[in-house]
C-alpha positions in Angstrom: 1.2 -89.0 -30.6 2.9 -85.7 -30.5 5.6 -85.8 -27.7 4.4 -83.1 -26.2 0.8 -84.4 -25.7 2.7 -87.6 -24.1 4.3 -85.3 -21.7 1.0 -83.6 -20.9 -0.2 -87.0 -19.5 2.7 -88.8 -18.4 3.5 -86.7 -14.8 5.4 -89.1 -13.6 8.1 -87.8 -16.8 7.7 -84.3 -15.8 8.5 -84.9 -12.1 11.8 -87.0 -13.4 12.6 -83.4 -14.7 11.6 -81.3 -12.1 13.6 -83.8 -9.8 16.7 -83.6 -12.3 16.7 -80.0 -12.3 16.4 -79.4 -8.7 19.2 -82.2 -8.2 21.0 -80.5 -10.8 20.5 -76.7 -8.9 21.7 -78.1 -5.7 24.3 -79.0 -6.9 25.9 -76.1 -8.8 24.5 -73.9 -6.0 26.0 -75.4 -2.6 27.9 -78.0 -3.9 26.2 -80.9 -2.8 25.6 -83.7 -4.8 22.5 -86.1 -4.4 22.1 -87.0 -8.0 23.1 -90.5 -7.2 21.0 -90.9 -4.3 17.7 -93.6 -4.6 15.1 -91.5 -6.2 12.3 -92.9 -4.1 13.6 -91.9 -1.1 14.4 -88.2 -2.4 10.9 -88.4 -4.0 9.5 -89.0 -0.2 12.1 -86.6 1.7 11.3 -83.5 -1.0 8.1 -84.3 -0.8 7.8 -83.3 3.4 10.0 -80.4 2.0 7.2 -79.3 -0.5 5.1 -79.0 2.4 7.3 -77.4 4.5 7.9 -75.0 2.0 4.8 -74.1 1.0 5.1 -75.6 -2.7 3.0 -77.3 -4.9 5.7 -78.6 -7.3 9.6 -79.3 -7.3 10.0 -76.4 -9.3 9.1 -73.8 -7.3 10.8 -75.6 -4.2 13.6 -75.2 -7.0 13.2 -71.4 -7.3 12.6 -71.0 -3.4 16.3 -72.4 -3.4 18.0 -70.8 -6.0 16.7 -66.9 -4.8 16.4 -67.6 -1.0 19.7 -69.8 -0.4 19.5 -69.3 3.4 16.6 -72.0 3.5 19.3 -74.6 2.2 20.6 -75.4 5.8 16.6 -76.7 6.1 16.7 -78.1 3.0 19.7 -80.4 3.7 17.7 -81.9 7.0 15.0 -83.3 4.8 17.8 -84.0 2.5 19.9 -86.4 4.8 18.4 -88.8 7.2 19.5 -88.5 11.0 17.0 -91.1 12.6 19.6 -93.6 14.4 20.0 -94.9 18.4 22.7 -95.8 20.3 23.5 -99.8 19.9 20.8 -100.1 17.5 21.0 -103.3 16.3 22.8 -105.0 19.8 24.0 -108.4 17.9 26.4 -105.7 15.5 27.8 -104.3 18.4 28.1 -108.1 19.9 29.5 -108.7 17.2 32.4 -105.7 17.0 33.0 -107.0 20.9 33.6 -110.7 20.3 34.8 -111.0 16.9 36.4 -107.9 15.9 38.2 -106.0 18.9 40.3 -109.4 19.6 42.0 -108.8 16.3 41.9 -105.0 16.7 44.1 -105.3 19.8 46.8 -106.5 17.4 47.2 -103.1 16.4 49.7 -100.0 18.4 47.4 -97.8 17.1 43.9 -97.7 15.6 42.4 -95.4 13.4 38.0 -95.8 13.0 35.8 -94.0 10.6 32.5 -93.5 11.6 31.0 -92.5 7.7 27.6 -90.4 8.0 27.8 -90.4 11.7 24.4 -88.4 11.9 23.7 -87.1 15.5 26.3 -89.1 17.1 24.5 -92.1 18.3 27.0 -94.1 16.8 29.8 -92.7 17.4 29.0 -92.9 21.3 28.5 -96.5 21.0 31.7 -97.1 19.8 33.7 -94.7 22.3 31.8 -96.6 24.9 32.7 -99.9 23.5 36.3 -98.9 23.0 36.4 -97.9 26.4 34.9 -100.6 28.1 37.5 -102.7 25.9 40.4 -100.7 26.8 41.5 -99.6 23.5 40.0 -96.3 23.8 43.9 -94.5 24.6 45.3 -95.8 21.1 42.1 -95.1 19.2 41.5 -92.6 17.0 37.4 -91.8 15.8 36.5 -90.2 12.7 33.2 -89.3 12.9 32.1 -87.7 9.7 28.9 -86.4 7.5 27.9 -84.4 5.2 25.3 -82.6 7.6 26.9 -79.5 9.5 23.7 -79.0 11.9 24.5 -83.1 12.4 27.5 -83.2 13.2 27.0 -80.1 15.7 24.6 -82.4 17.8 27.0 -85.2 17.4 29.8 -82.6 19.4 27.5 -81.9 21.9 26.8 -85.4 22.3 23.3 -84.2 24.0 20.1 -86.5 24.1 16.0 -86.6 24.8 16.0 -88.2 28.6 13.0 -90.9 26.8 15.0 -91.9 24.2 17.5 -93.3 26.8 16.0 -96.6 28.0 15.8 -97.9 25.1 19.6 -96.9 24.5 20.1 -98.6 27.8 18.8 -101.5 26.9 20.8 -102.3 23.8 23.6 -101.3 25.5 23.0 -103.9 28.2 22.0 -106.8 24.9 25.2 -105.5 23.2 27.4 -106.9 26.1 27.8 -103.7 27.4 30.3 -103.8 30.6 29.1 -100.6 32.9 26.0 -99.2 33.3 25.1 -96.6 30.7 24.3 -94.3 33.3 27.9 -94.2 33.7 28.6 -92.3 30.3 25.7 -89.2 30.9 24.5 -86.9 33.4 20.8 -86.3 32.7 19.2 -82.9 33.4 16.6 -80.7 32.0 15.0 -83.6 30.4 18.0 -84.3 28.4 21.1 -86.5 28.8 24.8 -85.2 28.2 27.6 -88.1 27.7 30.7 -87.9 28.9 32.4 -85.3 26.8 35.8 -87.3 27.7 33.8 -89.7 25.0 34.7 -87.6 22.1 39.1 -86.0 23.4 40.0 -88.6 20.8 37.2 -87.5 18.3 37.7 -85.7 15.0 34.3 -84.3 13.7 34.5 -83.0 9.9 32.1 -83.2 6.6 33.0 -85.6 4.5 30.6 -86.5 1.7 30.9 -90.3 0.2 29.7 -88.7 -3.0 32.1 -86.6 -4.0 35.2 -86.6 -1.7 38.4 -88.5 -1.2 40.3 -90.8 1.2 41.4 -88.9 3.6 43.2 -91.9 6.5 44.1 -95.0 6.1 42.1 -97.2 9.2 41.1 -100.2 10.8 38.0 -100.3 11.4 35.1 -98.3 8.9 31.7 -98.2 10.4 29.2 -97.1 8.0 25.4 -98.1 9.0 21.8 -97.5 6.9 23.5 -95.2 4.6 24.1 -96.9 1.4 20.4 -98.4 1.5 19.4 -94.5 0.1 22.6 -94.8 -2.9 22.1 -95.8 -6.2 24.2 -98.8 -7.1 26.6 -96.6 -8.7 27.0 -94.7 -5.7 27.4 -97.6 -3.6 30.2 -98.8 -5.5 31.9 -95.3 -5.3 31.6 -95.4 -1.2 32.3 -99.1 -1.0 35.7 -98.2 -2.9 36.5 -95.4 -0.6 36.0 -97.9 2.1 38.5 -100.0 0.5 40.8 -98.0 -0.1 41.0 -96.6 3.5 41.2 -99.7 5.1 44.3 -101.6 5.9 44.6 -105.2 4.7 43.0 -107.0 7.5 40.7 -104.3 8.2 37.2 -104.9 9.0 34.0 -102.4 7.6 30.4 -103.2 9.1 27.5 -102.2 7.0 23.8 -101.7 8.4 21.4 -104.8 8.6 20.0 -104.2 5.4 23.1 -103.4 3.6 25.8 -106.4 1.5 28.2 -106.6 -0.5 26.8 -109.3 -2.8 26.3 -107.6 -5.9 28.9 -105.2 -5.3 31.7 -104.6 -8.1 33.8 -104.4 -5.0 32.9 -107.1 -3.3 35.8 -109.6 -4.1 38.1 -107.3 -2.1 36.0 -108.1 1.1 35.5 -111.5 2.6 32.7 -112.3 4.9 33.4 -111.7 8.7 30.3 -112.3 10.7 27.9 -112.5 7.8 24.8 -112.2 9.9 25.9 -108.8 11.9 27.0 -107.8 8.5 30.7 -107.4 9.1 33.0 -107.8 6.2 37.4 -108.3 6.2 39.1 -106.6 3.6 41.2 -109.1 2.1 44.6 -109.5 2.5 47.5 -109.7 0.1 48.3 -112.3 -1.9 51.7 -113.6 -1.2 54.7 -112.3 -3.5 55.1 -115.0 -6.0 59.0 -116.0 -6.0 60.9 -115.6 -9.7 62.9 -118.5 -10.4 65.9 -118.4 -12.8 68.0 -120.4 -14.1 71.6 -119.9 -14.5 73.9 -121.5 -17.2 77.3 -119.8 -16.6 
């Protein structure tokens, strides 16, 4: 059968080409690389973007993006997932509090990397936990994301008041040692979190796709980000985390994420398996070399 006829009868092939070209255009025009993201997830998100921008196809969306670059910041909001809760999956934070913190106490100073911090919920969760555990004053937090808009919201620390009951319940189940209300002020339908929580934080753009390691840290928390990457990109991100962590440092992933099939699985050991907390392997003791002197 003629290849052109086959192409016309196989819309998925056309869709694949359109998606490839759009992602390439985003990379070349704006230097954001989504080419290694999960295709199924991208299709869902770009479908919503098509509707928002009144486009019947990804090709139309590509044309609009190329000729109207000012829309990219809004399109980026569709391409990145910014949905989270404070103390999401409370058992994860309880495990950090009860199992990881005792090890972190042994360090005179600490650096924590929250990779893919979105709108800041995970950062504030860790900042509160570290304050309650007496570690805040010796800790620097790096909260990074590829979205400038998300980072701006994270740094502001303002959330809709109707989200606070869920945040409060999660905090309690995570083993919180105070009331969450101690950390925010409520007014006009919003809760503004205490700005002192971010006094030791650095908010910065960073891409797990294309950027390099920027600091040596004792804890990396990257939750519900890798599920949107394909296998190669997952491996790249995990390599970055391994390079960033000190020997014996900790890596926390999302509840549906795992190191099981990664090329870097041997670089970590299970620490709290159910909560998806791993520990970077310690170096093997140096072997002693022996020589015989017959002189």
